[in-house]
C-alpha positions as CSV (number, residue, x, y, z in Angstrom):
1,Q,-88.0,29.9,-92.2
2,V,-86.6,30.1,-95.7
3,Q,-86.2,33.6,-97.2
4,L,-85.4,34.4,-100.8
5,V,-84.2,37.8,-102.1
6,E,-83.9,38.4,-105.8
7,S,-81.9,41.1,-107.5
8,G,-80.3,41.9,-110.9
9,G,-83.4,42.9,-112.9
10,G,-83.5,45.9,-115.0
11,W,-83.9,47.3,-118.5
12,V,-82.0,45.9,-121.5
13,Q,-82.3,46.1,-125.2
14,S,-83.2,43.1,-127.3
15,G,-80.2,40.8,-127.7
16,G,-78.7,41.9,-124.4
17,S,-77.9,40.0,-121.2
18,L,-78.8,40.1,-117.5
19,R,-77.8,37.9,-114.6
20,L,-80.4,37.5,-111.8
21,S,-79.4,36.5,-108.3
22,C,-81.5,34.8,-105.6
23,V,-79.9,34.9,-102.2
24,Y,-81.4,32.3,-99.8
25,S,-81.3,32.0,-96.0
26,G,-82.8,29.5,-93.6
27,T,-81.7,26.5,-95.7
28,T,-78.5,24.9,-96.7
29,F,-80.0,23.7,-100.0
30,R,-79.0,20.1,-99.4
31,H,-82.4,19.0,-100.4
32,G,-85.3,20.3,-102.5
33,T,-85.3,22.4,-105.7
34,M,-84.7,26.0,-106.4
35,G,-86.5,27.5,-109.4
36,W,-86.9,30.6,-111.4
37,Y,-90.4,31.6,-112.6
38,R,-91.7,34.6,-114.4
39,Q,-95.0,36.5,-114.8
40,A,-95.7,38.8,-117.6
41,P,-98.5,41.4,-117.4
42,G,-101.9,39.7,-117.8
43,K,-100.4,36.2,-117.9
44,Q,-100.0,33.4,-115.4
45,R,-96.8,32.8,-113.6
46,E,-94.7,30.2,-115.6
47,L,-91.7,28.1,-114.9
48,V,-88.4,29.1,-116.5
49,A,-85.7,26.8,-115.0
50,T,-84.9,24.8,-111.9
51,I,-81.8,23.4,-110.2
52,A,-82.1,20.6,-107.7
53,W,-80.0,19.9,-104.6
54,D,-78.0,17.4,-106.6
55,N,-77.4,20.0,-109.4
56,F,-79.8,18.5,-111.8
57,T,-81.2,21.3,-114.0
58,Y,-84.3,21.7,-116.1
59,Y,-85.2,24.4,-118.6
60,E,-88.4,25.3,-120.4
61,D,-88.2,24.9,-124.1
62,S,-88.6,28.6,-124.8
63,V,-85.4,29.5,-122.9
64,K,-83.2,26.6,-123.7
65,G,-79.8,27.7,-125.1
66,R,-80.3,31.3,-123.8
67,L,-80.6,30.9,-120.1
68,T,-78.4,29.1,-117.6
69,I,-79.2,28.4,-114.0
70,S,-76.4,27.8,-111.5
71,R,-75.6,27.9,-107.8
72,E,-72.8,29.2,-105.6
73,D,-73.0,27.6,-102.1
74,A,-70.4,29.9,-100.6
75,S,-72.7,32.8,-101.0
76,N,-76.0,31.0,-100.7
77,T,-77.0,32.2,-104.1
78,V,-78.8,30.7,-107.2
79,F,-78.2,32.6,-110.4
80,I,-79.8,32.7,-113.8
81,Q,-77.8,34.1,-116.6
82,M,-80.0,35.3,-119.4
83,N,-78.5,35.9,-122.9
84,N,-80.0,37.0,-126.2
85,L,-83.0,38.5,-124.4
86,K,-86.2,39.1,-126.3
87,P,-89.1,41.5,-125.7
88,E,-91.2,38.4,-124.8
89,D,-88.9,37.8,-121.9
90,T,-90.2,40.9,-120.2
91,A,-91.7,39.9,-116.9
92,V,-91.3,39.9,-113.1
93,Y,-88.9,37.0,-112.3
94,Y,-89.4,35.1,-109.1
95,C,-87.2,32.7,-107.2
96,N,-88.7,29.8,-105.3
97,Y,-87.6,26.9,-103.2
98,V,-89.6,23.7,-103.0
99,T,-89.2,20.8,-100.5
100,W,-91.4,17.9,-99.7
101,N,-93.3,20.0,-97.2
102,S,-92.9,23.7,-98.1
103,I,-92.8,26.2,-100.9
104,S,-91.1,29.6,-100.5
105,W,-91.1,32.6,-102.8
106,G,-89.1,35.7,-103.2
107,Q,-90.6,39.1,-103.9
108,G,-89.5,39.2,-107.6
109,T,-87.4,41.4,-109.8
110,Q,-88.5,43.2,-112.9
111,V,-86.9,42.5,-116.3
112,T,-87.8,44.7,-119.2
113,V,-86.5,44.0,-122.7
114,S,-87.1,46.6,-125.3
115,S,-87.1,45.9,-129.1
């Protein structure tokens, strides 16, 4: 069973940076795709970025140039580096892992950006 644990959220001023981590277990991440999603109050959960087993990455237009997704297999971790944060980036950020037959989610980590 795949488990995902996010960390690294917090409070930051506009223009600041945060790096979120997602530690995974129960998989070697040699297939499937890891992704970061976010959900702001009163809004639907939305995709932010993904990284596939072959390191192919995808970013939503709203975060291109500001966020970078990466992986570190030695620590079973997927990161998302977030720079030049804006108040509209405030949300709970979730990590997920999708394979052909399963979807797993972490519990989320709160990111708050003040203006």
